[in-house]
N, C-alpha and C positions, 0 to 999 in steps of 0.2 A: 475471578479477576474482574476488577471494576473498569470503568471507562478509561481513566488515566493510565492504569496498568496496561490495558489493551493498546492504547495509543503508543505507549513507550515500547511495547513489544513490536508493534508495526515498524516504528522508527529504527529499532535495533536490527530487525530482520532486513529491512531495506538497505540500511547502511552497510551491513555485512554482505548481503547478496549482490549489491551493485557497486561495492567498493567506493563509497562516498562518505564524507565526514558527516556524522549524525547531526551536527549543528546546521547543516545545509537543509535538512529535512524539517522545514517549518510549515505550519498549517497553510500559510498564504503563498508558499513557493510553488512555481509551476512544476508539476511532477515530471513531465516528459523531458523538459530542458535540464532540470536539476539532476536527474538520473541518466541523462544523455541516452535516452531509450530509442531503439529502433524496433521494427516489427517483431524480431526474434526475442527481444527483451520482454515483450508482453507475455510470451510463453513462460519465460522465467518467472515473471511476476505472478502469473496464474498458479504455477507450481508452488511458489513461496507462500502464497495466501492459502492454498488448499492444504499444504503441509502444516502450516502454523495455526490455522483457524478452523480446520475441519469441515469446510463446506465446498461444494463444487462452484466454480466461477464460470460464468458465461460471458459472451461478448456484450450482452445487454447490460451486465453489471458495470461495464466500463463506460457506458454512454454518459456523457456529461461530466466525466471526471477530468478535471483540469489541474486542480491543486491537491496537495496532500490532505487538506481538510476534506475535500470531496471523497478521497480514498478512505480516510478514517470513517467518515459517515457511512459509506457503503458497507465496510467491514463491520462496524458497530451495529448497523441495522440488521445485517445478516446473522450476527451472533447474538442478537437480542440484548445488547448493552444499552 
C-alpha cells in the first residue's frame, strides 16, 4: 500500500468510525472539531488505528496532532510509508 492508498484508508476508516462525510476529512481541517471528538472518542480512534494499521498507539503519538495531515503524517511515519 502506497502513501495515497494509506491516506485514503485513513479517511475511509475515520468517516465510517465517526459517521462523518468523507469530504470533510481534508488535510488542513481541524481533526477534533471535524470529528466532534471528546475524550472517549480518542479511545475509539486508538482502536481504529491499531486495528487498521497494526501498531500500538500511545498518548505521545497524539502530541501536536491538530489537523488530519498531522494524523496522516504520524500514521505514515509509524507504518514506514
